[in-house]
N, C-alpha and C positions, 0 to 999 in steps of 0.2 A: 080324173079321179084318183088315179094312182099318184099323181104328183102331189096333190093337196095332201093325200094321206101319208105320203114320205115326208111331207113338210111338219105335219101335226107330230109324226114319230119323232122328228129330229128335235123338234121343240121339247117333247116330252123328256127324251133323253137328256137334254141339256139343263132342264129344272131338276131332274134326278141327280145329276152330278153335282149340281150348285147345293143342293140339300144335303148331300153326302159330305161335302166339304165344309159347310157349316157345322155339321155334327162333329165332324173330327177336329175343328178348332179348338174347342173346349180342352179336349184330351191333350192335345199338343201343348196348349198353354199350361195346362196342370203339370204335364211331365217337365216342361221348361221350368216352371216355378219350383217344383221339386228338386230339380238338378241344380238350380241357382242357389236355392236355400241350402241345399247340401253342401254345396261349395263354400257358401258364407259361412255356414256353421263350422265346417271343417277348418277354415281360415281362422274363425274366432276362436277355435280350440287351439289352434296351432299357436296364435297369438297370445293366449291366455297361458299356455304352456311355457312359452318363452319368457314371458313376463314372470310367471312364478318361479322358473329357473334363475332368472337374474336376481329375483329379491330373496331367494332362499338359498342356504348352503348345505341343503339336504342332499341325500344321495342321488346321483345322476344329474345335479344342477351344476352350472358353471360356477366356479370359485368367485367370491367377491373380488372387485378391483382392489389391488393394494393401496393403502394409504401413502400419500405424499409424505416423504420425511421432513421433519420439522427443521426449519433453517437454524444453524447454529446461532446461539446468542452472541452478541458483540460483548467483548470484555468490558467490564466495568471501569471507569476512569479511576485511576490512583488518586486517593484523597489527599496525598501528599503535594500534588501540583495545584491544589484548590488555592486561589488567591494569588498566583503567578500571572505575570503579564510581561512575556518574553520579547526583548528584541533580538531578531535574528540578523546578523550581519553576513552579506555573502549568500543571501536567501534564494538567489536565481542560479546558484552554482550547484554542480551535481551532488554534493553532500548537504548543501544548505536546504535544497528542496525537500529532501529526505527529513531534514531535522524538522521542517515546519509540519510535515505530514506526521511525524511522532508526536509533536506537540498538540495537533489539532485532534489526534486520537484520545488524547488526554483532557480534551475540553479547554485547553490553555489558550487564551487570546494571544495572538502573534501579531508583532509589527516587524515589517520587512523593510530594512534600509536597502535601497537599490538605486544604482546610478541612472536606470531608465526606468520611469515609473510605467511606461508602455509595456516593455519587456515582462515586468514583473507581473503586470496584471494578465499577460498571457500565459504565463509559466505557473502562477501560484493560484491556489483556491481562491474564490470570491470572498470568503470570510476574513482573509488576511488584510490587515491594515498595511498600506504601502505609503511609505515616506521616501521622496526621491532626494538623494544626496549622495555623499562619498564620505568614506571613513577618513580620507585625508583632510577633511575640512571639518574642523571641531563644531562649528555652529550647526551644520546639518546633522552630526552625530547628536549632538546635546537635544536638539529638536526631535529627533526619531526617539530618543531614550525617554524624554518626558512622559510620564504616565506608567512607565514600565518599572519593573523590580527584579529583572534578570537579564543576563545577555548570554547568548550562543554565538560566538565568532568563528566563522567558517570561511574567512575571506583568505584569497590566495593571489599572488601576483603572477603576471606573465610577462616576465621581463625580455627586452629584446634590444637590438641595437638603436632603436629609436626611443626606448624607455629604459635605459639601464639603471635608473633610480627607482623603479618600480618596487623591488623587495623592501627598499628602506621605507619608501612612502606609505606601501599597504601593510607589509608584515610587521613592520616596527612602529612608525608613527600612526597609523591606522588604528593599531591595536592600542597604543598609548592613548589616543583620543576616546575610544570606547571605554576605557578604565577610567580616565578623568570624568566623563560624562557620567558614569555610574556612581563614581565617588561623591560628585558634586551635587547630584540630584537630591532634592529634598526627600525624595520618596525612599531613597536608599536602595540597596542591592542585596537581594537574599541570595544570589548565586551568579557566578560568572564562569563560564566554560569555554575554553579555547581549544580549537582544533589546530595542532600544530603538526609536526612530523618525526618520525624516527630519524636519528642523525643529527638532530638539531645540536648537540653537543660536539659533533665532530668537524673540525674545520676543513679537513680533506675529504669529507664527503662529495661525490660527484655533483649534486645539486648546487653546491657552493660555487661550482664553476660557472653557473647562470647568474652573474652578478651577486652572489652571496646570499641565495634565497634563505638557506637554513641558518646561516649567520643572523640574519635579520629576525627570522622566526624565534630564534633564541633571545634575542633582545626583547622582542614583544613579550615572550614568557616571563622574562625578568621584570618588566614593566608591570605585569599582573602580580607576579609574586611579591612585589615590594608595595602593592596598593593598599594591603590591609583588608582587602575584600575576601569574601569565602569564594575559593576558586578552585577549578580542577583543570589540568591541562591534560588533554588527550593526544597522544602521538601515535597514528597508524602508520604502517608501512605503505607499499604500493596500494593505489586505491583501484578498484574495478567496479563497472556498473554491472557486469554479467551476473548469471547465476552461480557461476563457480569462481572461487578464488583459488589461490594456491596456499598450501599448508607451509607452515615454516619449516625451516631445515637449512643444513649447511649446504653450500653449493647451489644457491639460487632459489632455495624453496621448492624443493620438488615434491610432487604429490598433489593431485587436485582434488577438490572436494570443498564444499561450502564449509564444513567444519563447525567449530565453536570457538567464540572469542576467548582468549586468555589475555591475562593483563600481567604485566611485570613493571618493576620500578625503572625510572629513567637510566639510560645507559645499558640496557639489557641487550637490545638488538642494534645491529650495524653492519659495518663492513666485515664479510669474512676474510681470512679465518680468524681475526682477532675477536669478533664478536659473531653470535648467530644472526642469520639472515631472517627478517621477519616474514618474507614473502608478501603476498599480496592479501588484500582483506575487501570486502564488499562495502561500498559506500553505506549501504543500508544498515550493516552492523555497527559501523562507525557512528552513524545518526542515532542509533538505539542507545550506544553507550553514552554519547553526549547528552542526549535527552535524560537518561537515568542518573548521570553525574549531578544534575540540577537538585535532585531531591535525596540521594543515597548520602547518608551522613559518613559512611566509610569512604567516601570519594572527595571529601573536602580537604583542601590543603595538599593535594597530591599531583604528581606529574606521572602519568600512566601511559606505558607504551603498550601497544596492542598487536597481537598476531593472532593467527587461526591454528587450532590443534585439530588433527584429524581423529583424535581419540574422542569417543562418544561421552566418555565419563568426565572430561576436563573441560573447564571453562565456564564461560557464562552463555545462558540460553535465552530466555524469553525477555521482553522489553520490561524493564522496571521491577523485575522479580527477585525471589530470593537468590537466584544464581548470581545475578548481578551483584546483590549485596555481599555475598560471600566472596566474589572476585575482586571487588574494590577493597574489601578487608584483608585480602591476601598480599596486597601491596603496600610495604611498610612506609 
């Protein structure tokens, strides 16, 4: 009897505990729902607050992100270059490549005369028309010039024991071929710019010890001057590819700095102490002057020697700008 009673009591207590658990479950669920909802509401409030701060510049909000600076506009092409189609001889050389770049900045079509078309295609922009040939061969020069109406000649010889006639063939005969092609072409020639060298007037200049480099450059200048073409001869001093050149001055051109280009008449610079040493000049500066000479009226019919001035207020600055016009005009 006691055992059956004990069993009935245990079963009653188990049913009571189960009923209590069922009664407490909704309370726990309600509490959990309230806590979760509070957490979500708090998160939503925080998210809303962050969004509001990001979209408003009011007090307490994060400042708006700064706007990206506008890219500088590319300079417009100089209208004076319109209609030019330029043959560049020596276009794969250090100065010639930079002349090509300057012309393309002005939207000028460029034809490059190169001994190796493969090398020219590697070195030059794809829009450049390439004609394989050699300035020493008139037929290839005439073929390259056909359709052009201006020339920039940046050729230079590299003579050696195996090619002592290089200066004659390139610096004189090659230039004469370019002049003849420009004169004979039915399209005419609006301008011919020849990049020569300081010292071309001096027989005793050291470069003439290398099979007469400057002697033959001078003969090339004379062929152009006698041609009747509208011409400019540009004579730089030592050429450098770096960002810094050496300013002019006696005793080897002391004083480094990019400086500004100065222009002077033929024979101004040369060997010290009789003349002032021009120092070195960036190829990029020479290229800018040669390109501007195609269209600057004050450059026509002149032989111009270039140097670099360390004075900020002297010389020529931008490409094809008023500074170049004034510098060309300063040379008689």
